[in-house]
C-alpha positions, 0 to 999 in steps of 0.5 A: 493533491486530492483527497478521498474517503477511506471507503465509508469511513470519515477519514480522508487520504491523499490520492497518492500516498508514500510507502516504505516497503523495500526502500527503508533500511535497504536503500534509504537511511534517516536523512534520505527518508526524511527528504523523500517524506518531506517532498511528499508532504509538501505535495499534499501527501498525508498518508505514510504506509509502513509494516512491522516486517519491513526491514525487520522493524528498521523501517518503522524506526526510520519513519519514527525518527523522521516524523519526530525530526520533521515535527508535523502536527500529529493530526495532519498525517496518517500512519499505517502499519501491518501485522502477521509475519512477526520479527521472531521465530517463536510459535506465537511470534510469526505467521499469526494473527492470534490475540497474544501476538497482536496485543504485543505487536502493536505496543512494539510498533508504537515504540519503534514509530515513537507514536502514541497511536497508529491510524491504520492497522492492517492484518498483513495476511490471513491466518488459517490457524487462528479463528477469524473471531479471535482476530476480530476481537483483538483488533476491536480491543486494540482500537478501543484501547486507543492504540489504533483508529481503524483496522483492515486487511491486506491480501485477504480473500473476499470471503475472509473479509466478509466473515470478519465484517459479519462477526464484527456486525454480530457482536457490535465490534469495530469492523474492518474498513479497508483492504490493502491489495496489490493493484496495477495494470498486470494485477487486476482480478482481485480488485476489479472482480473478487471484491466487486460486491464489497465496495457497495455492501460493506463500504470497503476502502482500498489502499493499493500497493505496487502500482508500477508492478515492482517497477516494470510499468515504469519502463526502466527494465525494458533494456535490462536491470539498472545497477541502482534498481531494487532488483539488484538488492540482496534477497530480491532475486525473485524480483529480478526474474519477474521484471524480465518477463518477456510478455510483460516487457512487450506490453510495457513497450506497447504502452510507451506510445500512449504515454508519449501522446499524453506527454507523461512518463510511463510511471505517471501513466500507470499511477494515473490508471490506478486512480481512475478506479473510484474504489481506490482510496489511495495509491501507495507510491515508493521512491528512493530520492525526492526527485522521484517523489515529485515525478510521481505526484505529476500523475495527478495531472494525467488522470483527467486525460485518461478518457474512455478511448485511452482506457480502451487502448490500455485494456487492448494492450494488457487485457482485462480480467475475465 
């Protein structure tokens, strides 16, 4: 495993990390989650991603139970969570980043995770109804209280990130150091264009999600939706529709010969491609069984083989952001 600094911070994350979105609570219980996390840890993964809203809090409970049972040294791993959507329907309990919600949300997450601090805390989406300054102060106070080490954003615009950073700079507060955007061969605009200046100007780090575009880039949907796919889960009808996009499926089929030439799977090619971007600190992977974790980790061996010629062929197939 290789490790990269989280932007300009001193924190180092494994290039490939392990996330709990969709699987925990829906496909995985404590035992299977423990097997997957142990396999990832054995491969050198030190970053485990979560969020308050995943499985309505159950994902954090499962991860907390697993961490307690595995008994790893707390200093040896990094855990994240994210706040915005909330778990209840009160006016100050959902779709907000106001001080009241954030102050209470961190305590509840710590209890579910059975931890005394969380390493990375993300504002899961921007909140147009709360002044950014209020959010920045709340996140600063969270860090000052020792409940989190670093804070950042997820799916914020470049302008919103810059506004938060400038407020923190002006008042000598803890600055946002990372963003968690979607990034894959089909979703490149924000990471490659919109944030372009933020890497150098602010030292922004990225922990990217959905590297396989909800499984499309693995090739498993080329012949329809498998019965064990997350696209068959209740509440994921939107996913079933998107993964069968005929244009994207054609592009995936065109990528298959490249993967074959490199001696890797389609999923490994897609993960390795994400890692070729030096602005990416860690690529969050997901899995429902240990064998998938092990296969994903082999993407690290593919990265050196993605030379300029291969990258150009990939661009020719999927296109590049304007």
